[in-house]
mmCIF file of the N, C-alpha and C atoms, coordinates in Angstrom:
data_MODEL
# 
_entry.id   MODEL 
# 
loop_
_atom_site.group_PDB 
_atom_site.id 
_atom_site.type_symbol 
_atom_site.label_atom_id 
_atom_site.label_alt_id 
_atom_site.label_comp_id 
_atom_site.label_asym_id 
_atom_site.label_entity_id 
_atom_site.label_seq_id 
_atom_site.pdbx_PDB_ins_code 
_atom_site.Cartn_x 
_atom_site.Cartn_y 
_atom_site.Cartn_z 
_atom_site.occupancy 
_atom_site.B_iso_or_equiv 
_atom_site.pdbx_formal_charge 
_atom_site.auth_seq_id 
_atom_site.auth_comp_id 
_atom_site.auth_asym_id 
_atom_site.auth_atom_id 
_atom_site.pdbx_PDB_model_num 
ATOM 1   N N  . UNK A 1 1  ? 13.720  -4.214  19.955  1.00 0.00 ? 1  UNK A N  1 
ATOM 2   C CA . UNK A 1 1  ? 12.924  -3.166  19.115  1.00 0.00 ? 1  UNK A CA 1 
ATOM 3   C C  . UNK A 1 1  ? 12.665  -4.005  17.996  1.00 0.00 ? 1  UNK A C  1 
ATOM 4   N N  . UNK A 1 2  ? 11.509  -3.457  17.439  1.00 0.00 ? 2  UNK A N  1 
ATOM 5   C CA . UNK A 1 2  ? 10.829  -4.249  16.306  1.00 0.00 ? 2  UNK A CA 1 
ATOM 6   C C  . UNK A 1 2  ? 11.401  -3.654  15.201  1.00 0.00 ? 2  UNK A C  1 
ATOM 7   N N  . UNK A 1 3  ? 11.870  -4.271  13.877  1.00 0.00 ? 3  UNK A N  1 
ATOM 8   C CA . UNK A 1 3  ? 12.325  -3.556  12.963  1.00 0.00 ? 3  UNK A CA 1 
ATOM 9   C C  . UNK A 1 3  ? 11.039  -3.170  11.957  1.00 0.00 ? 3  UNK A C  1 
ATOM 10  N N  . UNK A 1 4  ? 11.179  -2.108  11.061  1.00 0.00 ? 4  UNK A N  1 
ATOM 11  C CA . UNK A 1 4  ? 10.180  -1.518  10.485  1.00 0.00 ? 4  UNK A CA 1 
ATOM 12  C C  . UNK A 1 4  ? 10.310  -1.933  8.727   1.00 0.00 ? 4  UNK A C  1 
ATOM 13  N N  . UNK A 1 5  ? 9.439   -2.495  8.466   1.00 0.00 ? 5  UNK A N  1 
ATOM 14  C CA . UNK A 1 5  ? 9.617   -3.024  7.024   1.00 0.00 ? 5  UNK A CA 1 
ATOM 15  C C  . UNK A 1 5  ? 9.662   -1.859  5.976   1.00 0.00 ? 5  UNK A C  1 
ATOM 16  N N  . UNK A 1 6  ? 10.417  -2.062  4.836   1.00 0.00 ? 6  UNK A N  1 
ATOM 17  C CA . UNK A 1 6  ? 10.525  -1.058  4.088   1.00 0.00 ? 6  UNK A CA 1 
ATOM 18  C C  . UNK A 1 6  ? 9.439   -0.916  3.007   1.00 0.00 ? 6  UNK A C  1 
ATOM 19  N N  . UNK A 1 7  ? 8.544   -1.911  3.068   1.00 0.00 ? 7  UNK A N  1 
ATOM 20  C CA . UNK A 1 7  ? 7.397   -1.914  2.144   1.00 0.00 ? 7  UNK A CA 1 
ATOM 21  C C  . UNK A 1 7  ? 6.305   -2.901  2.766   1.00 0.00 ? 7  UNK A C  1 
ATOM 22  N N  . UNK A 1 8  ? 4.882   -2.446  2.711   1.00 0.00 ? 8  UNK A N  1 
ATOM 23  C CA . UNK A 1 8  ? 3.975   -2.905  2.956   1.00 0.00 ? 8  UNK A CA 1 
ATOM 24  C C  . UNK A 1 8  ? 2.840   -3.270  2.006   1.00 0.00 ? 8  UNK A C  1 
ATOM 25  N N  . UNK A 1 9  ? 2.335   -4.616  1.785   1.00 0.00 ? 9  UNK A N  1 
ATOM 26  C CA . UNK A 1 9  ? 1.113   -4.523  0.889   1.00 0.00 ? 9  UNK A CA 1 
ATOM 27  C C  . UNK A 1 9  ? -0.048  -4.911  1.456   1.00 0.00 ? 9  UNK A C  1 
ATOM 28  N N  . UNK A 1 10 ? -1.117  -3.911  1.498   1.00 0.00 ? 10 UNK A N  1 
ATOM 29  C CA . UNK A 1 10 ? -2.364  -3.918  2.069   1.00 0.00 ? 10 UNK A CA 1 
ATOM 30  C C  . UNK A 1 10 ? -3.483  -4.390  0.744   1.00 0.00 ? 10 UNK A C  1 
ATOM 31  N N  . UNK A 1 11 ? -4.108  -5.182  1.215   1.00 0.00 ? 11 UNK A N  1 
ATOM 32  C CA . UNK A 1 11 ? -5.521  -5.413  0.225   1.00 0.00 ? 11 UNK A CA 1 
ATOM 33  C C  . UNK A 1 11 ? -6.326  -4.465  1.227   1.00 0.00 ? 11 UNK A C  1 
ATOM 34  N N  . UNK A 1 12 ? -7.451  -3.857  0.378   1.00 0.00 ? 12 UNK A N  1 
ATOM 35  C CA . UNK A 1 12 ? -8.179  -3.038  0.991   1.00 0.00 ? 12 UNK A CA 1 
ATOM 36  C C  . UNK A 1 12 ? -9.344  -3.667  1.773   1.00 0.00 ? 12 UNK A C  1 
ATOM 37  N N  . UNK A 1 13 ? -9.601  -5.115  1.145   1.00 0.00 ? 13 UNK A N  1 
ATOM 38  C CA . UNK A 1 13 ? -10.702 -5.773  1.738   1.00 0.00 ? 13 UNK A CA 1 
ATOM 39  C C  . UNK A 1 13 ? -9.856  -6.864  2.906   1.00 0.00 ? 13 UNK A C  1 
ATOM 40  N N  . UNK A 1 14 ? -9.949  -6.749  4.265   1.00 0.00 ? 14 UNK A N  1 
ATOM 41  C CA . UNK A 1 14 ? -9.178  -7.536  4.982   1.00 0.00 ? 14 UNK A CA 1 
ATOM 42  C C  . UNK A 1 14 ? -10.237 -7.853  6.275   1.00 0.00 ? 14 UNK A C  1 
ATOM 43  N N  . UNK A 1 15 ? -10.211 -8.881  6.809   1.00 0.00 ? 15 UNK A N  1 
ATOM 44  C CA . UNK A 1 15 ? -11.260 -9.015  7.820   1.00 0.00 ? 15 UNK A CA 1 
ATOM 45  C C  . UNK A 1 15 ? -11.628 -8.438  9.090   1.00 0.00 ? 15 UNK A C  1 
ATOM 46  N N  . UNK A 1 16 ? -10.413 -7.632  9.644   1.00 0.00 ? 16 UNK A N  1 
ATOM 47  C CA . UNK A 1 16 ? -10.502 -6.983  10.889  1.00 0.00 ? 16 UNK A CA 1 
ATOM 48  C C  . UNK A 1 16 ? -10.945 -5.391  10.633  1.00 0.00 ? 16 UNK A C  1 
ATOM 49  N N  . UNK A 1 17 ? -9.646  -4.926  9.932   1.00 0.00 ? 17 UNK A N  1 
ATOM 50  C CA . UNK A 1 17 ? -9.714  -3.426  9.401   1.00 0.00 ? 17 UNK A CA 1 
ATOM 51  C C  . UNK A 1 17 ? -9.740  -3.351  7.748   1.00 0.00 ? 17 UNK A C  1 
ATOM 52  N N  . UNK A 1 18 ? -10.133 -2.422  7.473   1.00 0.00 ? 18 UNK A N  1 
ATOM 53  C CA . UNK A 1 18 ? -9.779  -2.295  5.948   1.00 0.00 ? 18 UNK A CA 1 
ATOM 54  C C  . UNK A 1 18 ? -8.420  -1.724  5.675   1.00 0.00 ? 18 UNK A C  1 
ATOM 55  N N  . UNK A 1 19 ? -7.758  -2.055  4.419   1.00 0.00 ? 19 UNK A N  1 
ATOM 56  C CA . UNK A 1 19 ? -6.518  -1.539  4.195   1.00 0.00 ? 19 UNK A CA 1 
ATOM 57  C C  . UNK A 1 19 ? -6.516  -0.003  4.134   1.00 0.00 ? 19 UNK A C  1 
ATOM 58  N N  . UNK A 1 20 ? -7.601  0.641   3.766   1.00 0.00 ? 20 UNK A N  1 
ATOM 59  C CA . UNK A 1 20 ? -7.371  1.949   4.246   1.00 0.00 ? 20 UNK A CA 1 
ATOM 60  C C  . UNK A 1 20 ? -7.585  2.560   5.498   1.00 0.00 ? 20 UNK A C  1 
ATOM 61  N N  . UNK A 1 21 ? -8.014  1.654   6.405   1.00 0.00 ? 21 UNK A N  1 
ATOM 62  C CA . UNK A 1 21 ? -7.549  2.155   7.936   1.00 0.00 ? 21 UNK A CA 1 
ATOM 63  C C  . UNK A 1 21 ? -6.015  1.925   8.324   1.00 0.00 ? 21 UNK A C  1 
ATOM 64  N N  . UNK A 1 22 ? -5.680  0.690   7.947   1.00 0.00 ? 22 UNK A N  1 
ATOM 65  C CA . UNK A 1 22 ? -4.341  0.483   8.265   1.00 0.00 ? 22 UNK A CA 1 
ATOM 66  C C  . UNK A 1 22 ? -3.430  1.447   7.429   1.00 0.00 ? 22 UNK A C  1 
ATOM 67  N N  . UNK A 1 23 ? -3.612  1.780   6.147   1.00 0.00 ? 23 UNK A N  1 
ATOM 68  C CA . UNK A 1 23 ? -2.770  2.679   5.401   1.00 0.00 ? 23 UNK A CA 1 
ATOM 69  C C  . UNK A 1 23 ? -2.963  4.132   6.493   1.00 0.00 ? 23 UNK A C  1 
ATOM 70  N N  . UNK A 1 24 ? -3.777  4.564   7.146   1.00 0.00 ? 24 UNK A N  1 
ATOM 71  C CA . UNK A 1 24 ? -4.056  5.868   7.449   1.00 0.00 ? 24 UNK A CA 1 
ATOM 72  C C  . UNK A 1 24 ? -3.193  5.557   9.171   1.00 0.00 ? 24 UNK A C  1 
ATOM 73  N N  . UNK A 1 25 ? -3.248  4.391   9.381   1.00 0.00 ? 25 UNK A N  1 
ATOM 74  C CA . UNK A 1 25 ? -2.731  4.220   10.586  1.00 0.00 ? 25 UNK A CA 1 
ATOM 75  C C  . UNK A 1 25 ? -1.148  4.131   10.465  1.00 0.00 ? 25 UNK A C  1 
ATOM 76  N N  . UNK A 1 26 ? -0.482  3.879   9.568   1.00 0.00 ? 26 UNK A N  1 
ATOM 77  C CA . UNK A 1 26 ? 0.764   3.613   9.211   1.00 0.00 ? 26 UNK A CA 1 
ATOM 78  C C  . UNK A 1 26 ? 1.213   5.019   9.165   1.00 0.00 ? 26 UNK A C  1 
ATOM 79  N N  . UNK A 1 27 ? 0.452   5.761   8.201   1.00 0.00 ? 27 UNK A N  1 
ATOM 80  C CA . UNK A 1 27 ? 0.840   7.333   8.096   1.00 0.00 ? 27 UNK A CA 1 
ATOM 81  C C  . UNK A 1 27 ? 0.766   7.804   9.034   1.00 0.00 ? 27 UNK A C  1 
ATOM 82  N N  . UNK A 1 28 ? 0.109   7.646   10.240  1.00 0.00 ? 28 UNK A N  1 
ATOM 83  C CA . UNK A 1 28 ? -0.131  8.655   11.504  1.00 0.00 ? 28 UNK A CA 1 
ATOM 84  C C  . UNK A 1 28 ? 0.957   8.016   12.427  1.00 0.00 ? 28 UNK A C  1 
ATOM 85  N N  . UNK A 1 29 ? 1.793   7.092   11.940  1.00 0.00 ? 29 UNK A N  1 
ATOM 86  C CA . UNK A 1 29 ? 2.491   6.539   12.991  1.00 0.00 ? 29 UNK A CA 1 
ATOM 87  C C  . UNK A 1 29 ? 4.137   7.110   13.070  1.00 0.00 ? 29 UNK A C  1 
ATOM 88  N N  . UNK A 1 30 ? 4.658   7.635   14.187  1.00 0.00 ? 30 UNK A N  1 
ATOM 89  C CA . UNK A 1 30 ? 5.934   8.158   14.122  1.00 0.00 ? 30 UNK A CA 1 
ATOM 90  C C  . UNK A 1 30 ? 6.968   7.301   13.769  1.00 0.00 ? 30 UNK A C  1 
ATOM 91  N N  . UNK A 1 31 ? 6.806   6.058   14.182  1.00 0.00 ? 31 UNK A N  1 
ATOM 92  C CA . UNK A 1 31 ? 8.247   5.266   13.414  1.00 0.00 ? 31 UNK A CA 1 
ATOM 93  C C  . UNK A 1 31 ? 7.639   4.672   12.231  1.00 0.00 ? 31 UNK A C  1 
ATOM 94  N N  . UNK A 1 32 ? 6.514   4.569   11.533  1.00 0.00 ? 32 UNK A N  1 
ATOM 95  C CA . UNK A 1 32 ? 6.411   3.768   10.504  1.00 0.00 ? 32 UNK A CA 1 
ATOM 96  C C  . UNK A 1 32 ? 5.543   4.776   9.297   1.00 0.00 ? 32 UNK A C  1 
ATOM 97  N N  . UNK A 1 33 ? 5.689   5.776   9.458   1.00 0.00 ? 33 UNK A N  1 
ATOM 98  C CA . UNK A 1 33 ? 5.117   6.844   8.465   1.00 0.00 ? 33 UNK A CA 1 
ATOM 99  C C  . UNK A 1 33 ? 5.944   6.973   7.255   1.00 0.00 ? 33 UNK A C  1 
ATOM 100 N N  . UNK A 1 34 ? 6.915   6.517   7.084   1.00 0.00 ? 34 UNK A N  1 
ATOM 101 C CA . UNK A 1 34 ? 7.828   6.425   5.945   1.00 0.00 ? 34 UNK A CA 1 
ATOM 102 C C  . UNK A 1 34 ? 7.933   5.207   5.317   1.00 0.00 ? 34 UNK A C  1 
ATOM 103 N N  . UNK A 1 35 ? 7.042   4.370   5.495   1.00 0.00 ? 35 UNK A N  1 
ATOM 104 C CA . UNK A 1 35 ? 6.948   2.945   5.141   1.00 0.00 ? 35 UNK A CA 1 
ATOM 105 C C  . UNK A 1 35 ? 6.338   2.933   3.725   1.00 0.00 ? 35 UNK A C  1 
ATOM 106 N N  . UNK A 1 36 ? 6.804   2.563   2.875   1.00 0.00 ? 36 UNK A N  1 
ATOM 107 C CA . UNK A 1 36 ? 6.043   2.464   1.306   1.00 0.00 ? 36 UNK A CA 1 
ATOM 108 C C  . UNK A 1 36 ? 4.899   1.682   1.501   1.00 0.00 ? 36 UNK A C  1 
ATOM 109 N N  . UNK A 1 37 ? 3.648   2.011   0.827   1.00 0.00 ? 37 UNK A N  1 
ATOM 110 C CA . UNK A 1 37 ? 2.715   1.314   1.016   1.00 0.00 ? 37 UNK A CA 1 
ATOM 111 C C  . UNK A 1 37 ? 1.923   0.887   -0.602  1.00 0.00 ? 37 UNK A C  1 
ATOM 112 N N  . UNK A 1 38 ? 1.759   -0.142  -0.884  1.00 0.00 ? 38 UNK A N  1 
ATOM 113 C CA . UNK A 1 38 ? 1.176   -0.571  -2.121  1.00 0.00 ? 38 UNK A CA 1 
ATOM 114 C C  . UNK A 1 38 ? -0.163  -1.341  -1.551  1.00 0.00 ? 38 UNK A C  1 
ATOM 115 N N  . UNK A 1 39 ? -1.617  -0.586  -2.042  1.00 0.00 ? 39 UNK A N  1 
ATOM 116 C CA . UNK A 1 39 ? -2.686  -1.262  -1.900  1.00 0.00 ? 39 UNK A CA 1 
ATOM 117 C C  . UNK A 1 39 ? -3.114  -2.019  -3.015  1.00 0.00 ? 39 UNK A C  1 
ATOM 118 N N  . UNK A 1 40 ? -3.769  -3.192  -2.560  1.00 0.00 ? 40 UNK A N  1 
ATOM 119 C CA . UNK A 1 40 ? -3.955  -4.072  -3.625  1.00 0.00 ? 40 UNK A CA 1 
ATOM 120 C C  . UNK A 1 40 ? -5.325  -4.398  -3.477  1.00 0.00 ? 40 UNK A C  1 
ATOM 121 N N  . UNK A 1 41 ? -6.141  -4.341  -4.698  1.00 0.00 ? 41 UNK A N  1 
ATOM 122 C CA . UNK A 1 41 ? -7.702  -4.255  -4.421  1.00 0.00 ? 41 UNK A CA 1 
ATOM 123 C C  . UNK A 1 41 ? -8.435  -4.690  -5.562  1.00 0.00 ? 41 UNK A C  1 
ATOM 124 N N  . UNK A 1 42 ? -9.454  -5.616  -5.472  1.00 0.00 ? 42 UNK A N  1 
ATOM 125 C CA . UNK A 1 42 ? -10.597 -5.757  -6.546  1.00 0.00 ? 42 UNK A CA 1 
ATOM 126 C C  . UNK A 1 42 ? -11.323 -4.584  -6.766  1.00 0.00 ? 42 UNK A C  1 
ATOM 127 N N  . UNK A 1 43 ? -11.414 -3.700  -6.268  1.00 0.00 ? 43 UNK A N  1 
ATOM 128 C CA . UNK A 1 43 ? -12.335 -2.325  -6.202  1.00 0.00 ? 43 UNK A CA 1 
ATOM 129 C C  . UNK A 1 43 ? -11.155 -1.183  -6.865  1.00 0.00 ? 43 UNK A C  1 
ATOM 130 N N  . UNK A 1 44 ? -11.627 -1.378  -8.362  1.00 0.00 ? 44 UNK A N  1 
ATOM 131 C CA . UNK A 1 44 ? -10.746 -0.441  -9.241  1.00 0.00 ? 44 UNK A CA 1 
ATOM 132 C C  . UNK A 1 44 ? -11.576 0.983   -9.221  1.00 0.00 ? 44 UNK A C  1 
ATOM 133 N N  . UNK A 1 45 ? -12.535 1.242   -8.969  1.00 0.00 ? 45 UNK A N  1 
ATOM 134 C CA . UNK A 1 45 ? -13.451 2.415   -9.121  1.00 0.00 ? 45 UNK A CA 1 
ATOM 135 C C  . UNK A 1 45 ? -12.337 3.668   -8.889  1.00 0.00 ? 45 UNK A C  1 
ATOM 136 N N  . UNK A 1 46 ? -12.447 4.843   -9.541  1.00 0.00 ? 46 UNK A N  1 
ATOM 137 C CA . UNK A 1 46 ? -11.553 5.892   -9.250  1.00 0.00 ? 46 UNK A CA 1 
ATOM 138 C C  . UNK A 1 46 ? -11.833 6.576   -8.005  1.00 0.00 ? 46 UNK A C  1 
ATOM 139 N N  . UNK A 1 47 ? -12.905 6.335   -7.476  1.00 0.00 ? 47 UNK A N  1 
ATOM 140 C CA . UNK A 1 47 ? -13.031 6.964   -5.815  1.00 0.00 ? 47 UNK A CA 1 
ATOM 141 C C  . UNK A 1 47 ? -12.217 6.065   -4.784  1.00 0.00 ? 47 UNK A C  1 
ATOM 142 N N  . UNK A 1 48 ? -11.903 4.830   -5.248  1.00 0.00 ? 48 UNK A N  1 
ATOM 143 C CA . UNK A 1 48 ? -11.318 3.884   -4.397  1.00 0.00 ? 48 UNK A CA 1 
ATOM 144 C C  . UNK A 1 48 ? -9.850  4.254   -4.547  1.00 0.00 ? 48 UNK A C  1 
ATOM 145 N N  . UNK A 1 49 ? -9.245  4.452   -5.963  1.00 0.00 ? 49 UNK A N  1 
ATOM 146 C CA . UNK A 1 49 ? -8.028  5.014   -6.151  1.00 0.00 ? 49 UNK A CA 1 
ATOM 147 C C  . UNK A 1 49 ? -7.683  5.921   -5.418  1.00 0.00 ? 49 UNK A C  1 
ATOM 148 N N  . UNK A 1 50 ? -8.497  7.172   -5.547  1.00 0.00 ? 50 UNK A N  1 
ATOM 149 C CA . UNK A 1 50 ? -8.230  8.487   -5.062  1.00 0.00 ? 50 UNK A CA 1 
ATOM 150 C C  . UNK A 1 50 ? -8.236  8.319   -3.782  1.00 0.00 ? 50 UNK A C  1 
ATOM 151 N N  . UNK A 1 51 ? -9.128  7.724   -2.991  1.00 0.00 ? 51 UNK A N  1 
ATOM 152 C CA . UNK A 1 51 ? -9.309  7.345   -1.234  1.00 0.00 ? 51 UNK A CA 1 
ATOM 153 C C  . UNK A 1 51 ? -7.904  6.642   -0.950  1.00 0.00 ? 51 UNK A C  1 
ATOM 154 N N  . UNK A 1 52 ? -7.285  5.734   -1.411  1.00 0.00 ? 52 UNK A N  1 
ATOM 155 C CA . UNK A 1 52 ? -6.129  5.224   -1.151  1.00 0.00 ? 52 UNK A CA 1 
ATOM 156 C C  . UNK A 1 52 ? -4.889  6.036   -1.179  1.00 0.00 ? 52 UNK A C  1 
ATOM 157 N N  . UNK A 1 53 ? -4.790  6.754   -2.359  1.00 0.00 ? 53 UNK A N  1 
ATOM 158 C CA . UNK A 1 53 ? -3.751  7.595   -2.696  1.00 0.00 ? 53 UNK A CA 1 
ATOM 159 C C  . UNK A 1 53 ? -3.871  8.877   -1.684  1.00 0.00 ? 53 UNK A C  1 
ATOM 160 N N  . UNK A 1 54 ? -5.167  9.424   -1.447  1.00 0.00 ? 54 UNK A N  1 
ATOM 161 C CA . UNK A 1 54 ? -5.178  10.420  -0.745  1.00 0.00 ? 54 UNK A CA 1 
ATOM 162 C C  . UNK A 1 54 ? -4.598  10.141  1.038   1.00 0.00 ? 54 UNK A C  1 
ATOM 163 N N  . UNK A 1 55 ? -5.097  8.897   1.233   1.00 0.00 ? 55 UNK A N  1 
ATOM 164 C CA . UNK A 1 55 ? -4.558  8.333   2.533   1.00 0.00 ? 55 UNK A CA 1 
ATOM 165 C C  . UNK A 1 55 ? -3.050  8.451   2.522   1.00 0.00 ? 55 UNK A C  1 
ATOM 166 N N  . UNK A 1 56 ? -2.347  8.236   1.735   1.00 0.00 ? 56 UNK A N  1 
ATOM 167 C CA . UNK A 1 56 ? -0.656  8.127   1.540   1.00 0.00 ? 56 UNK A CA 1 
ATOM 168 C C  . UNK A 1 56 ? -0.344  7.084   0.874   1.00 0.00 ? 56 UNK A C  1 
ATOM 169 N N  . UNK A 1 57 ? -1.105  6.331   0.125   1.00 0.00 ? 57 UNK A N  1 
ATOM 170 C CA . UNK A 1 57 ? -0.604  4.923   -0.437  1.00 0.00 ? 57 UNK A CA 1 
ATOM 171 C C  . UNK A 1 57 ? 0.295   5.395   -1.611  1.00 0.00 ? 57 UNK A C  1 
ATOM 172 N N  . UNK A 1 58 ? 1.578   4.588   -1.990  1.00 0.00 ? 58 UNK A N  1 
ATOM 173 C CA . UNK A 1 58 ? 2.369   5.244   -2.798  1.00 0.00 ? 58 UNK A CA 1 
ATOM 174 C C  . UNK A 1 58 ? 2.595   4.576   -4.070  1.00 0.00 ? 58 UNK A C  1 
ATOM 175 N N  . UNK A 1 59 ? 1.253   3.622   -4.180  1.00 0.00 ? 59 UNK A N  1 
ATOM 176 C CA . UNK A 1 59 ? 0.937   2.992   -5.268  1.00 0.00 ? 59 UNK A CA 1 
ATOM 177 C C  . UNK A 1 59 ? -0.282  1.904   -5.241  1.00 0.00 ? 59 UNK A C  1 
ATOM 178 N N  . UNK A 1 60 ? -1.321  1.895   -5.961  1.00 0.00 ? 60 UNK A N  1 
ATOM 179 C CA . UNK A 1 60 ? -2.655  1.349   -6.065  1.00 0.00 ? 60 UNK A CA 1 
ATOM 180 C C  . UNK A 1 60 ? -2.645  0.344   -7.070  1.00 0.00 ? 60 UNK A C  1 
ATOM 181 N N  . UNK A 1 61 ? -2.584  -1.064  -6.879  1.00 0.00 ? 61 UNK A N  1 
ATOM 182 C CA . UNK A 1 61 ? -2.850  -1.899  -8.049  1.00 0.00 ? 61 UNK A CA 1 
ATOM 183 C C  . UNK A 1 61 ? -3.936  -2.728  -7.914  1.00 0.00 ? 61 UNK A C  1 
ATOM 184 N N  . UNK A 1 62 ? -4.759  -2.765  -9.204  1.00 0.00 ? 62 UNK A N  1 
ATOM 185 C CA . UNK A 1 62 ? -6.150  -3.465  -9.156  1.00 0.00 ? 62 UNK A CA 1 
ATOM 186 C C  . UNK A 1 62 ? -5.885  -4.779  -9.629  1.00 0.00 ? 62 UNK A C  1 
ATOM 187 N N  . UNK A 1 63 ? -6.725  -5.697  -8.882  1.00 0.00 ? 63 UNK A N  1 
ATOM 188 C CA . UNK A 1 63 ? -6.904  -7.382  -9.207  1.00 0.00 ? 63 UNK A CA 1 
ATOM 189 C C  . UNK A 1 63 ? -7.502  -7.145  -10.612 1.00 0.00 ? 63 UNK A C  1 
ATOM 190 N N  . UNK A 1 64 ? -7.505  -8.398  -11.229 1.00 0.00 ? 64 UNK A N  1 
ATOM 191 C CA . UNK A 1 64 ? -6.174  -9.166  -11.122 1.00 0.00 ? 64 UNK A CA 1 
ATOM 192 C C  . UNK A 1 64 ? -4.855  -8.385  -11.910 1.00 0.00 ? 64 UNK A C  1 
ATOM 193 N N  . UNK A 1 65 ? -3.795  -8.977  -11.480 1.00 0.00 ? 65 UNK A N  1 
ATOM 194 C CA . UNK A 1 65 ? -2.584  -8.276  -11.680 1.00 0.00 ? 65 UNK A CA 1 
ATOM 195 C C  . UNK A 1 65 ? -1.704  -9.792  -11.362 1.00 0.00 ? 65 UNK A C  1 
ATOM 196 N N  . UNK A 1 66 ? -0.613  -9.772  -12.287 1.00 0.00 ? 66 UNK A N  1 
ATOM 197 C CA . UNK A 1 66 ? 0.246   -10.754 -12.425 1.00 0.00 ? 66 UNK A CA 1 
ATOM 198 C C  . UNK A 1 66 ? 1.237   -10.668 -11.451 1.00 0.00 ? 66 UNK A C  1 
ATOM 199 N N  . UNK A 1 67 ? 2.222   -11.604 -11.096 1.00 0.00 ? 67 UNK A N  1 
ATOM 200 C CA . UNK A 1 67 ? 2.961   -11.733 -10.183 1.00 0.00 ? 67 UNK A CA 1 
ATOM 201 C C  . UNK A 1 67 ? 4.278   -10.890 -10.577 1.00 0.00 ? 67 UNK A C  1 
ATOM 202 N N  . UNK A 1 68 ? 4.617   -10.984 -11.846 1.00 0.00 ? 68 UNK A N  1 
ATOM 203 C CA . UNK A 1 68 ? 5.329   -10.308 -12.464 1.00 0.00 ? 68 UNK A CA 1 
ATOM 204 C C  . UNK A 1 68 ? 5.280   -8.773  -12.446 1.00 0.00 ? 68 UNK A C  1 
ATOM 205 N N  . UNK A 1 69 ? 3.790   -8.205  -12.689 1.00 0.00 ? 69 UNK A N  1 
ATOM 206 C CA . UNK A 1 69 ? 3.570   -6.959  -12.584 1.00 0.00 ? 69 UNK A CA 1 
ATOM 207 C C  . UNK A 1 69 ? 3.819   -6.316  -11.054 1.00 0.00 ? 69 UNK A C  1 
ATOM 208 N N  . UNK A 1 70 ? 3.563   -7.383  -9.798  1.00 0.00 ? 70 UNK A N  1 
ATOM 209 C CA . UNK A 1 70 ? 3.490   -6.956  -8.481  1.00 0.00 ? 70 UNK A CA 1 
ATOM 210 C C  . UNK A 1 70 ? 4.778   -6.574  -8.202  1.00 0.00 ? 70 UNK A C  1 
ATOM 211 N N  . UNK A 1 71 ? 5.924   -7.803  -8.750  1.00 0.00 ? 71 UNK A N  1 
ATOM 212 C CA . UNK A 1 71 ? 7.514   -7.796  -8.277  1.00 0.00 ? 71 UNK A CA 1 
ATOM 213 C C  . UNK A 1 71 ? 8.045   -6.406  -9.083  1.00 0.00 ? 71 UNK A C  1 
ATOM 214 N N  . UNK A 1 72 ? 7.526   -6.063  -10.189 1.00 0.00 ? 72 UNK A N  1 
ATOM 215 C CA . UNK A 1 72 ? 7.886   -4.814  -11.028 1.00 0.00 ? 72 UNK A CA 1 
ATOM 216 C C  . UNK A 1 72 ? 7.713   -3.738  -10.121 1.00 0.00 ? 72 UNK A C  1 
ATOM 217 N N  . UNK A 1 73 ? 6.553   -3.446  -9.931  1.00 0.00 ? 73 UNK A N  1 
ATOM 218 C CA . UNK A 1 73 ? 6.016   -2.297  -9.037  1.00 0.00 ? 73 UNK A CA 1 
ATOM 219 C C  . UNK A 1 73 ? 6.759   -2.256  -7.400  1.00 0.00 ? 73 UNK A C  1 
ATOM 220 N N  . UNK A 1 74 ? 7.111   -3.246  -6.957  1.00 0.00 ? 74 UNK A N  1 
ATOM 221 C CA . UNK A 1 74 ? 7.581   -3.387  -5.714  1.00 0.00 ? 74 UNK A CA 1 
ATOM 222 C C  . UNK A 1 74 ? 8.972   -3.113  -5.979  1.00 0.00 ? 74 UNK A C  1 
ATOM 223 N N  . UNK A 1 75 ? 9.660   -3.636  -7.066  1.00 0.00 ? 75 UNK A N  1 
ATOM 224 C CA . UNK A 1 75 ? 11.255  -3.539  -7.358  1.00 0.00 ? 75 UNK A CA 1 
ATOM 225 C C  . UNK A 1 75 ? 11.391  -1.645  -7.482  1.00 0.00 ? 75 UNK A C  1 
ATOM 226 N N  . UNK A 1 76 ? 10.362  -1.103  -8.288  1.00 0.00 ? 76 UNK A N  1 
ATOM 227 C CA . UNK A 1 76 ? 10.314  0.488   -8.801  1.00 0.00 ? 76 UNK A CA 1 
ATOM 228 C C  . UNK A 1 76 ? 10.418  1.152   -7.620  1.00 0.00 ? 76 UNK A C  1 
ATOM 229 N N  . UNK A 1 77 ? 9.354   0.896   -6.675  1.00 0.00 ? 77 UNK A N  1 
ATOM 230 C CA . UNK A 1 77 ? 9.190   1.591   -5.483  1.00 0.00 ? 77 UNK A CA 1 
ATOM 231 C C  . UNK A 1 77 ? 10.396  1.399   -4.208  1.00 0.00 ? 77 UNK A C  1 
ATOM 232 N N  . UNK A 1 78 ? 10.998  0.468   -4.384  1.00 0.00 ? 78 UNK A N  1 
ATOM 233 C CA . UNK A 1 78 ? 12.249  0.149   -3.378  1.00 0.00 ? 78 UNK A CA 1 
ATOM 234 C C  . UNK A 1 78 ? 13.404  0.997   -4.122  1.00 0.00 ? 78 UNK A C  1 
ATOM 235 N N  . UNK A 1 79 ? 13.707  0.879   -5.209  1.00 0.00 ? 79 UNK A N  1 
ATOM 236 C CA . UNK A 1 79 ? 14.790  1.547   -6.259  1.00 0.00 ? 79 UNK A CA 1 
ATOM 237 C C  . UNK A 1 79 ? 14.517  2.968   -5.507  1.00 0.00 ? 79 UNK A C  1 
ATOM 238 N N  . UNK A 1 80 ? 13.546  3.737   -5.792  1.00 0.00 ? 80 UNK A N  1 
ATOM 239 C CA . UNK A 1 80 ? 13.164  4.972   -5.268  1.00 0.00 ? 80 UNK A CA 1 
ATOM 240 C C  . UNK A 1 80 ? 13.319  5.374   -4.078  1.00 0.00 ? 80 UNK A C  1 
ATOM 241 N N  . UNK A 1 81 ? 13.635  4.271   -3.063  1.00 0.00 ? 81 UNK A N  1 
ATOM 242 C CA . UNK A 1 81 ? 13.900  4.552   -1.513  1.00 0.00 ? 81 UNK A CA 1 
ATOM 243 C C  . UNK A 1 81 ? 15.331  4.646   -1.471  1.00 0.00 ? 81 UNK A C  1 
ATOM 244 N N  . UNK A 1 82 ? 16.139  4.126   -2.358  1.00 0.00 ? 82 UNK A N  1 
ATOM 245 C CA . UNK A 1 82 ? 17.639  4.077   -2.184  1.00 0.00 ? 82 UNK A CA 1 
ATOM 246 C C  . UNK A 1 82 ? 18.389  5.193   -2.393  1.00 0.00 ? 82 UNK A C  1 
# 
């Protein structure tokens, strides 16, 4: 059996599917729907953020951001799962 990740980082603009599409698929999955999702993107418009959150993202980070900011956000979200 495959293990389910605790957290997934999704870029909105990926080569085959958008991060929005993957987020929707994860939230629709019986086995993965509780996975924490962080959307990463250069698209910082309010409508993009609202779309990501409406699809079930737990957080939305707009590029550029520092590695420290990303680590802090991931740590915060994973602590909330414990």
